[in-house]
N, C-alpha and C positions, 0 to 999 in steps of 0.2 A: 585633625583641625588641631595641630600642635602650632599654626601659624595663628588660627584664632586663639586660644588661650594665650599667647605669647606676646600679642600686639596691642599695642596701645590706643591705634589712631583709630581704631572703629570702635573701642569705646567712649573715646574723647567726643567721636559722632555722635554716639547714642546721647552722651552725656548733655552736649550742646542743645539736640534735640529734648531732651526733657525737660533738663533745665531752663532753657530758651524758652520753652512752651508754657513752664510753669512762671516763669515772669511775664510773658505774653497778657496770659490768661490772669495773672494774679495782681494784674498793674494796681487795681484799686486798693488794694491793700497796702502798696508803695505809697499809697498817699495818705493813709494813717501817719500817727506818729506817737505811738501807745506811750512809748517811754521818752519822748521829747528830744531824741537825737537830732532831729533835724532841726527843731527850734535851735537847739544847743549849735548844730553848725552852723547855721543862716547868722546868728548872732556873733559865734566866731568867725567869720568870712566877713560879715560887715563891720564889726569894732574893733577886731582882736582881741575881744575878753570872752573867755570862758564861762557864761554865765546865761541868765535868764533877764528877759527886760520885765521891768516892773510896770504897774499901772500908768505910775507918773510919766513911764517914757526913759527912767534911769536903767541902768543897765547892773542888777544886784551877782557878782560873780559866785559859782557854786562849786561843790563839790559832790555834787548829789548822784552824776552818773560820772562811769570813768571816762577816761577823756580821749583813747586811742582813735576810736571809732567814730566820734562828731571831728575828730581831728580830721583823719580820711575824708567823711563827707565834705567838710567845709574846702577841701581845694576843690569838690566839685560845684562848687555854688556856685551863681552867676546873679548878675543884676539885671533888672528888668523893668520897662518903661511900660507894664502890662497891669489892668486892675487884676486881682486874685476872685478867680470865679470857680465855681466846681466845674464837674465837668458835663453835670445834664447842661448847664447853662454857659455853655462854650461856644455856642453857634455853628457852623455847618461841618467842622472836623473835630468834634470832640475826642476821638481817639489819637488822635498825631498830638493835639496839644498836650492834653491830660496826660500822653505817655512823656512829651519831652519837656514840658516846661508844668504842668499842672493848671496851668489856667492859658484860655484863649488871647489872641490879641483883640483889644475892644482900646477905642480912644478913651485915655485918660489925661488929665492934665497932672495926675499926681507926680511926685517924684519918683525916681528910680528905688525899687525893692530887691531885695537880695531872697532870690529863691533858690531852692535845690530839686533840679528836675530829675523825677524820677527814673529815666530813661538812665541819668547817668548812674545812679543809685544801683540799677537795674545791671549795666554795664559793667560795674565793678562788683556786684556779687556774682554775675557769672565768671567772671575771670578768677572771683577768688574757688568758687565751686569748680572750675574746671581745672583749677591748679591743684586742688585738694584731691583731686579724682587722680591727677597725674602721679600726687606723691604716693596715694594708697598704692598704686600698681609699681613705682619703682621701690618701696618700701618693701610691698610684697616679694619682688624680686630678691631683693636683699638675702630676706629672710628662706629664701628657696621655696616658696610657699608653690604649690603647683601648676596653680593656676593663678597668675596675680592678676593676670583680664580680669575675671569672676571676683574679685576684689574692689576692683577700682569698679566694677559695672554696680556693684551691690550698693556702692558708696553714691554713685550718679543717679540712683533711681532711689536713695532712700529716702522714705517717706517726711521723716522728721528735717532730715537736711534741703529737702525738697520745699518743705513748707515753709522753714526759716529762710528760705533764699526768697521769698514772698515778703517779707517784714523786715521793717525798717529798726534791725536789732542786731548782736551782737554775736549770735549762732555763727554764719557763716564764716565772719573772721576767727575768730575762736578753735572752730575744727581746722581752719587752715592752719593756725599758730602750731596748732598739736600736731598735726603730721609733719609740719617744718622742723621742730625740735625733735620728733623720734628721727627724722631723717637726721639731721644733723648728731644724735647720739650714736649713730650707725656709723657714720664716717669715724668720729671719734673713735670709737670702741667697737671695731670690727667684729661682727661674729666669724667663727671658724667655719667655713661652708662644711667641710667633710662631715662636722660635727651637726651642723643643722640638718644634713642629710643624712645622716648616718646613725646617728646615736651615737656617735664618739665621746662621750662625755661621763664624768659623775667614777665613781670608784669601780670602774670596770675591768680594769686590765688585770692581763688573763693570765693566772698563776701555773704555767704549764707544772713545774716542780713543786714538792714541799718547802718551808724556807730552810729546811736542812740542805746544807750542799749534797748531802748524800743523795746520788739517783733512785729513784723508786726500782727494785729489780726488774720489776713488768715490762719499765721504759728502756732497760739497758741491752743492749745487744753489741755487746763484745766489749772489749778495755778502752776504746781509742772511742765509743760514740758519745759517753757521757764522762766527761773528767771532772774531777772536785774542783770545787771554786779555789784560783791562785790566790794567794796571799794580798795579791795587790790589786787594787779599785784603782787603778790609774789609767785614763784614758790616752792612748796614742794620739798625740797632737794630728797626725796625718789622717785619725779615723774623726775626729770630732766634726761635728756639722755644725757648730755656728750657732748662733741667734734662733734661728728658725726651729731649731728643738724644743725650745725654752717656754712654748707656749703653753700654759696650764689651763687656760677656760677661755670662754670664747670672749671675754671683755680684755684679756690680761695680754699685752705685746710690751715687751721692755725694751724691745728694740728701738732706735730713736724715730720720734715722730714726724713723720711728714710735714711739709708747709701746707697741704691742705688739711690735714685733720688738727694743727696748729688753730687755721682760721676756723674750719668747723667747732671747736671747744667753744674760742669768742662767740662766736655764731648761736654757740647754745645758751650762754648767759645772758646774751641780747636777746634772745627769742622767747625766754621765761621772763624777763624782765617787762617785755613789750607785753606779753599774755595777760600780766598782770594787770596792767594799764588797760587790755582790752574786758578782760573779767577780773575782778578781784578773787574770785574764786580759785583760781589758779596760782595763787600763793602759796596754800598746803602742797599743791601738785610738786611746786619747785624745789619746796624743802623736803620734802620725801624724796625728789630726786636727787637732788644734793645727799643727802644721808645713802642714798646707792653711791653715787661717787665717791663718797668717804670712804663706803666700806667694801664695795664689790669690783671697782671699776680696774684694779690692779693687785699685784702680788706686791708692789713697789707701795711702802705708806708713804713715803716722800710724792712720789706721782699721786695718790689718793688724795693728799692733805692739799698738793699745789694744786691740782684738776679743781677741786671742790673750793680751794680759797679764790681761783680764778674765775670760775663762774659765778660765784656768790656775791665777788665782789662787782662785777658787768650787771647782776641783778638790781644790788644795792643802787650801781650807777644812773641805770633805766630809770627807777623808782625818785631817784634824788631831786630832778628838775619839780616833778608832782608833788614832793613833799613838802620841798622848799618854796613851793606857789603857795599851799595851802598853810603854812606855817605865817608866811607873810600877810596873806587874805586874812584868816581865822584865828591866828595866832597858837594855833595847834598843827603838829606836825602827821596829818594827815595822809596815809599812804594807801589806802582805799576809797572809800568814798561814807558821804553821809546817806546813805539809803540802806546800811546795813539792819539797822535799828528797826527800820518798817517792816523787811521781810522776815525777820527773826518775828515779829508780832504777829504779820498774817499767818504764820505756823504754828504760834503758840498763843491764842487767844482762848477767853473762853468760851465765846461762841462755837468756835472751831472744834474745841474741845466736848461741848454738849454735843456735836453731830458726831464725833467718834462715838461718844458713849450710848446714841442711841441708833444710831445708821454702821457702827463700824466703820471699814477702812473704804467708803462709799466715796467718790469722787464729785459726787453732786451735791456738792454745799454751796449755798448761794450765799456768795461773800456782800452781798448788797447792804443788809444790814450790819456787818461789821465797818463797810464803809462810811454809811451813816453815822454810825457811833461813833469813828474817830473823827469825824469832822468836826463834832463836838465840843472836842479839845481846846477850840479856840474861843467857845463862846465864855467871854468871862464873868457870866452870872451862873455857868454851870458848878454847881456846889461839889462834884465829883470830881475826880481826876481818872484818866485812862487805867492808872495803876491800883486802883480801886474797883472790886469786883462787881458792886453794885451799875456801876457807871457803865457796864455793860449788856445788864439785863434790866434797868429800872425805865421809867416812860420817857421817850423822848419830849424835848419843847425846849423850846428858845427861849431866852430871857429876854429878848428885845434890844439885847445891847451889841454893839457893833463888835465884831472879828478882832482880835488880837493876834495875830500871826506871831509865833513863835521863832526866833533864830533857826536857823537851817542846823546849827550843831546842838539848842537845845533842844528840838523839835525831834531829833536825832536819840538824844540822851534819852528823853521822855520815851519813845517806844521800846527805848531797850528797857528801860524799869517798868514800863508797864505787860511786856513778854515775861520778866523774870518775875513778876508778881504771879500768876498760874504754871508758869514752871517750878518752883518754890513752893505753891501749895500741894501740886498733886504732881511728883516726883515719875509715879508710877504711869498715871495719865500721857507724862511728855514721853517716855520711854516708848509707851507703846505707840502714841503718835507719830516719833519718830519712825520705827518700823511702818506704819502706814506709810509718811511719806518715802521712805525708800521706795516702796512698793508702788506708789505715784511713781517716782522718778522712772522706774524700768518697767512701769506697765507696757503690756503690748500692743494695747489700742485705745485711740481717744475715747473720751466720755463724753464727747459733743458731736456732731457732723452726722450725716445718711448713715443709716445704720450698714447698706452694702460697703461704705468706703470705711468706716469701723470695722468689719469682718474681714475685709481684703487688707489693711493696715494690720489687724491681727494676727492674721494669717503669716504675712510677711515676719514679723518679730520673733513669734512662735518659732516659726522655720530660723531663723537666724539665728537664735537664741539657744537651739539646740544644736545645729551646726557648730557655733562659736564654743558650746561646751564639749562636742565632739573633736574638735578640732584643737584645743587645748590640752586634752587626753592624749590625743593624738601625739601630740610633738612632745607633751613630760614622757611619754611611752618610748618616745624615739630619740631622744637627747638626753632625757632625766631630767628630773627637776630642776638641780643646781643650774644646767646650763639653758634651761627654760628661764628661769626666774632672772638671771644675770642679761639675759636678751631682752626680755619683755618688760624690764622693771617699769622703764618710762610710760609705758603705755597702762601697765597695771595700776603702777600708782596713780594713774589719771584716773581709774576707773574707781581705784579707792579712795582718793580725795573726794570725786563727786559725789561718791554714797556718803562719807562723812559729813561732807557740809552739809546735803540736804537731808540728813539725817535730823539735823537741827531745825533748818532755814527752811522757808516755803521752796517745793520743789512740784515740778511736773515733768512731762515727759521729753517737751522743747528743752531743757536745760540737761540733757543728757546728750546734746548734741555734739560737744567738741569730742565726745567717746565713741561716735557711730561707727567712724572708721577702723577703730581697733577692732569692733565686733566685727565687720564686714572682713577684716584680713584674720582672725582667727575663725570664721566660718568656710573663709576659700581654704583653710587649711584641713580641714576636712574631710575634702575631696581628697586631696593630694596624691592620695593611693588609688583612689576610684574613680579618679576622673577620666575618661573619654582620650586616648592618644597623649602620653606624655612627652618629652622632650626625648625620649630613647627609642622615638617611633612607635611601629607596632598598636594596632589600635586596644585599648584595653576593655575593659567589662563594665564600665558605669561612665554614664556622662551627665554632666549638670544641665540642666533648662531652667532658665529664669525667664518666668512670665510677666513683661513688664506692664502690660494691660490691665491686671490685674493688682499689680503691685507686689505679687508672691513668689518665693523659692520654693521651686519644687526641684530635687534629685530623686531623678529618678534612676533604675538602672536601666541598661541597653544593652542588649546581645550583640557580641563584636563580629563583624562577618571577615571571615578569612577563607584562604583557599583549602579545601579538602581534596586529600590523597587518600583512596583507598586504594585496594590492591587491583583492582580493575576499573576505576574510573575515576573521574577528576571535576569535584564542584569549585567553581570559581569565588560563590558566594555563598557560605556556608555559616550557619550559628550555632555553636553548644548552645544547648538547652538543658539539658540536664543529663544528671550519669544515674544512674540504675544499677541495681546490685550484680555483681559478677563482672562490672566493668560493661556495661554495656553503656553506650552512649546513644542520647539523642540528639540530632540536627535538627535545623530548619533550614529546607533548601528551596529554593523555588519558591517560598511561603508553604511548603508541607513538609510536615514531622517526618524523620526518616531514622531510625534506629538501627544502628553500627555495632558489633560487638568489637571489641577492643583491637580485637585480633586481625579485624579487617583493615584497619586502620594503618596506612603509611606514615601520614602527615597532617596535622591540622595547624596553621598559625607557624608559629617559630620562638625561637629563644630569643630574648632584645640581651642576655649579657648582666652580670651585677654593674651596675651605673651605680648606685644612688645609696648604696646601703652599705655597712659589713657585711659579713657573712663567712660561714665558717663550710670549708669543703672537705667532704667527708670520704672514707675511702672508698665506697663506689661511685667517686666522680660528681656525687650532687655536690650543688651549692645550696645553702637555706642562709636566706638574707634575713638580717634584722638588726637587735641589740646585741652585743657578743660581750659575755663576761665569763670570767676563768676563777676556776676553785680547782684545792689541790684533785679533787677526782675527776674533773673536765673541764665539759662549757656547757652553759647554759645561754639558751637565745630567746630573745625578745622579739616575734614576730606579728606582725599585722594580722595575719592569716591563720596559723599557728599556733596553737599551745605552745608555751616553752616548753620545749624538750631540753632534756640533760642528758650530755651525750658526752659520754665513756669516752677517756683519751684514746683507745683503740679504736675508735670510730674518725679520728680527726687526721685529715692529711695535710692541713693546711688552715690560714685564717687570712682574712681579707679586711683590716682595720681603717684606710683610707678610701674613699671609694674612688674607683678611676674616672666620672663624669662624664666620659664621652665613649662612645664602641670602639674607636680607636684604642685610645688609652686602655682598656679593658683586652682588648684583642693582644697587646704586646704584653702587659701583667700575666694574661692568661697563659702564653707561649712562653712566657719564663718561668711561672711557676712549672708549666707541664714538663719543662725541659730537663728541672733541678734534678741533681745525683748525687751520689754520693750519701755519707752516713752522716754529713753535720749539719743540721740546718739552716736554712736560707733566709735571710732579713732583708728585706726591699724599704728603704726608706725613703721620704717622701721628696728629699732633698736629690734623690737619685743614685746615693751611693748604695751598694749591699754587702753586706757582712755574712761570713760563714761560722759556725760555731758549734756551741751549745748552749741554748737557748734557757736562762732560769728565770723566776721572779724573786727578788730580794724583798726583803722583810719591811724596809724604810718607804714610806708613803711620802707622800706631798702634801699643802694644806687642801686636798680636795679628798683626799682618802686613797689615790690613786696608787698603786704599789709601783715601782722601780723595775725596768726588764732589765735582764744582764745577759750578756752575748759574751762567753767565754771564747778567746778565739788568740789562738796565737801567743797563748800564756798571759794574756790581759783580760780585763772584765770590763768590758764595754756600757755604761750606763745610757740608758734611754729610757724616754717616756711612750705614753701609748700615742701620741698626735705626733710622736716624731717616724712611724714606722705605718709603711704603706700595705704590705704583706708580709707572710710569715709560712715557710713551707719546712714541715717538721723532717726529719731525715726519712726521704725518699728508699733509703735500703732497706730501713726499717719496716716501713708499709707497703714495698711491691712497687709496681709500676699501676696504670691506670688500667683498670681492671676494662675487656670488653663487655657488651651489654647482650648477652643472647637471647632473654627471654623478658626484658625490661622494659614498660612504657616512659618514655621522659614524658614530664609534667612542667610546663614552663609558666610562671606565676606573674604578677603584673608588678611586684616588687623586685623584680629579679632572680627570683629562686629558680633552679632548678633539678627536679627530683625524679630520680631513677627509680619506678616503683616495678614493684610485682603484683602488688594488689590493690585497687582502689574503689572502697563501697562505703555506700552512705548508711549513716544509722539516725536512729532517734536524735543525736547532739550534733551531730556534723556528720563530716566524710572521713573517713577512717582509711589511714595511707600505712603500707607496708613497704619500705625501703629495700631495695637489692643488698645492703648493709645489713637487712636487718633490725632496724630500727624502726618503730611503731610510731605513726604520728596521727594527732588529731586537730582539725580543724576547730576554731573557734566558733565561727558561725555554723549557721545548718548550712546542710549541703548545697541548696539551693543557691544561697548568698555565696558559698567558697566556690561554685560552680562558675560565677560570674567572674572570679580573680584567677582564671587560669587563661592563660595567652597562649600556649601553642599544644601541641600533644604530638608525639614522635614514636615511632618504633623502629628501630634502626633494623632492627633481624627480623621484619615482615616477610611471609611466608610468599617471595615475588624474589624476581632475578634483577638485581640490580648491576646495571653495568659497570659501577665501579667495581663489583666482585670479578668481573670479568676480565681475563687477559687480554689484551685489545692483540689482534691478529699482526695487526701494523699501525704504528703513529710516526706524523710528520709534520714538523715544523717547517714553512718556507719563509726564514725570517729576512728583514729587508736589512738586517745588518749581520754583525757577527753575531750578536745576541741572542739566542736560543731559547726557546720556553718546552719547557716539561709539560705533559697532559697531567694535570692533579684529579687525583682519585679521592673523592670525599676531601680532598686539600684544593686550597686554589694554586693558581698556576706559582703562586709566589712561595708556597708550603703551607700557608697559614690557615685557619680554618673560612669554609664557605661563608660567605657573607655580601650581604648589601649595604646600604647606608646606615640599616634600620637594626637588623634582626640579621642572627645566625642560623645557620643549617647543617644539618647532620651527613647527609648522605648527596651525592651526586657528583659531576665531573665540571672541570675549569679546562677552558680552551684558549687559547691565545688565537688571533688573527695574524697571519693565514695556516691554517693547521688542515688536518684531516687525520680520524682516528677511526679505524674499520675493526669490526666485530664478527667472529665466524656463527653461524647457526643453522641448526639441523634442517631448515625446511619446514617445520612445524607451525602451525596457526599460533600467531601471538600477537598481543598489541603491545602499542609500545606508547608510555605515558611517561612524561616530561613537564616540567614549569622551567622556562629558558628564560635567563633575566642577565641583564650585563651587573659584573661585578660593580662594588664599590670602587670608585673610582684613585688612583694610588695619588699619595702625598704627593702635589706639584700640577699635578694635572689638570688641566679645569674640567670641570664638571660639567659643562657644557657638551666638551666635545665627547667623541667615542661612539663609532658605529659600525655595524658589523652585518652582512648579510649568511646567511646558512642555509644549508640546505641537509636532506637526509635521503641518501642514497641507498636503494638496495640492490644485491646482486641476485639477477632469477636466472636461471639458465642460461649463464654463463654472460648475460645482457646486462648494463647497469642501469638502472630505471631513477628517475627523480621520485621521492615518494612525497615529499612536503618543501617547502623553502620559504624563508621570511625575511625579513630586515628587523634590525632594531635599533634604536636610535636615542642616545642619551639626552632623555626630559632634562629640563631646568631645573634649578636647584629650588628645594622646595614641593615640588610637584612628583606626582607616581611616576617612579617609570618603569617602559614600557616591559610588558611581560608576553610571554606566548606561551598558549597551552597546547602542548601536542598528545593527542590519542589518535593513533592511525591501528590502521587491520594490517598486517604483515602476514602476506601469502608465500609459502614457496621461499622464503627470502634463505638464502646461503652465507650472503654476505651485509652487514648492516654498516653503512660509512655515514660517520659527521662532521660537515664540512664546515668550519667556521672563517668566512674570508672578510677580506676587506671593502669596507662602504665608500663611499664619494665623502662621508661626512667626519671626517676627525679620524686618526688611528691612533690616538691615546683614550688609555682607558678601554680599550676594545677587549679587556677580559669577558667572556661569555660562563654564564653558571647553567648547566645543564642540572636543574633541581631533580632528585627523586627520579632520576631517567631511570627506566625501569622495563624489563619484558614481562609479560602475564599471559600465562596460554587463555587462550579462549574458552 
């Protein structure tokens, strides 16, 4: 399913259907103009003035609404020679003309009028919505969210955003601009992907030795193994790693900024400015983001100041035309609108305070009495004014005098004064009402509409909120709070600013629309580890289902089907259901449950390698993935599935600090780590350099609290940072060779961990695991949940006869050239691990066409079992090429007979590769021959894996 979780096109297709359908069926709402944006746009298009038309036909300039959205709409306005009619009066084709022109054609001598076709508004909202979905996907990819398409799909179907697209209001535009700003932020201050993926962040640098230059006696191994610190700390120029080794945090990059980053920085200031022109509530957000740039963006204070000045000046430049226009028209430099007083009064008036006192946070407040009272402010005969409390509770009665409308600025000022009255008189009620308004802003369900719709929306947002909290928790655990706050500063400040603003001003669910995508991306992060089939391949233990019809997200566990090899059988589709006491495993096979002791299992699933996380390499060859921290006594690991174990130094063989990201990179690094020898520690740097020497940790720490790592090599002390290092292998001589596993079971987890266990049993609190090295581990979750995290099980010492353990009677390769290929026994033909494009295997044979390998047998009845497939294509070989023709021959009474034949042809990239399951009963066989021959289609990538090939007595 990796093509589904990464693909944008199918999400855009769903978004087109959902948003387009909502706009089509909600076109009646596009006719409405609740905030007068349509009126402002048509006036602007017709007269060139941003204002309202007065009863006498003149135009009155206004600053009552922000200008950006009406300006965009004004470009869509057209002139029409038709009379304006309602859809119900528009003749034989009401749907067509109501959609395109709001009115149907009728004969009219009236002059042309300016109209805003709702079809054009719908098209604008649809384009902005699709762009918002695409930006969500792109940002989720940048942040290494495991399912970027899930985040985009949540935005495409978000009830608030879908409803906002049906209204001539600014929410759709504001949500789009918020994501544009976040995308530009990530371009200017790109996160270090390895830190986002592995948690390589924060004060986690691993101190192998105490601060003293004297090495603990327990770690000494001869006088040459641990040298004292030489007096010089100078790094040889030949070993200096350049500026790429100096990145301290995800937002820091002291190297020269690229041209696209400069453009993105300029764009960031521009987007902040136009966001304020779209919704003035973006101003506090822009200020908070400027503070983040000023204090968090770089180690260099000059760069921080320069960046904040550039962005700030661009924000001012964007606002300047609007401010100067208002200064010229109203004599006051209005940077926002003249609507703020009304929204403050709507949220803080005696009537709503009385509602809060009587009904608590209930949203069922009838605002009609408020509007009726507020309209009385124009009556010159009214003895009370709105800032008098009695104005709101006395009997209504018109004086009969003609209303005297106030100037726009004076009306706004009166609203502010009227709101400050109850705030000053009842400060505790103001604080309580602010909490109520925050609750209204982040409410899970609307307070109006059909009950089933409110229930569905409530379930949607409750699920989304829970998933977002879990996603944030997981990201903080993985990369540290410092790294998370830096990368997520801009969206976090968006949420904070919206909350603070609507603590004071009027609020409802619709007003959190700009932050909906932030919640979706955080929610998608919660299923990063437990989603089905991630980029490293191999099916995972949990999948995510989205029910669009009800508008609810359901995150449901789903068992992963893998091939199950037992001693005498192969089941192609088996799902691990549970683990019982004493290592008894329960599988679902062909819809029926089968209980199998661990001793009977050869393999289920496979290991995907260490790809996306840091890892500790233990003395028993286990790899435990997670966030690594080092202290003087050993290593502490934060894992998504296991309670953080404290690992003594005697258990640690090596560390992986920068995840390899791809299986090819992991196989290369793993091979290098396994082949390390000698008494000195080995260090691999992220830039490809390698160092040998004595690894220690200095006392000096950088601004983030990370210690400096030193490698004492050839009389020099080379200083490194954690972000400089890809992997470390501690003295191979001291720890000895990698052990063989005679009675252990390999458990592979979805995070890349590989655990060599001697026992695993469920308990009341979780799964208890005993590793071959003696380490005891406990799962975080209960055993049923932890079982879903197991990706593979293997027993390389299963009580059967593996062909790779037998000495061939003969092996012959018939090369087409001078290049000859050897037989691979538990290794591929290149000498590396047995692997496909996605997973790694322990046991089996590897053959190259054209070749033959023969094994002698004593004639006893036996079953031959194997899983045969093509190995991963070599670098440079076209993956669509590669095909073989295979035969299994047996010699019986001096005659060679064909027992089985088949062919394999490499499938296209992204599709499942062909697999042949071998299950043969062999009688009186004296010789068993495996033949790998060329086939008609392609001779590149024709390496064959005979996985878990074995002979088991009948």
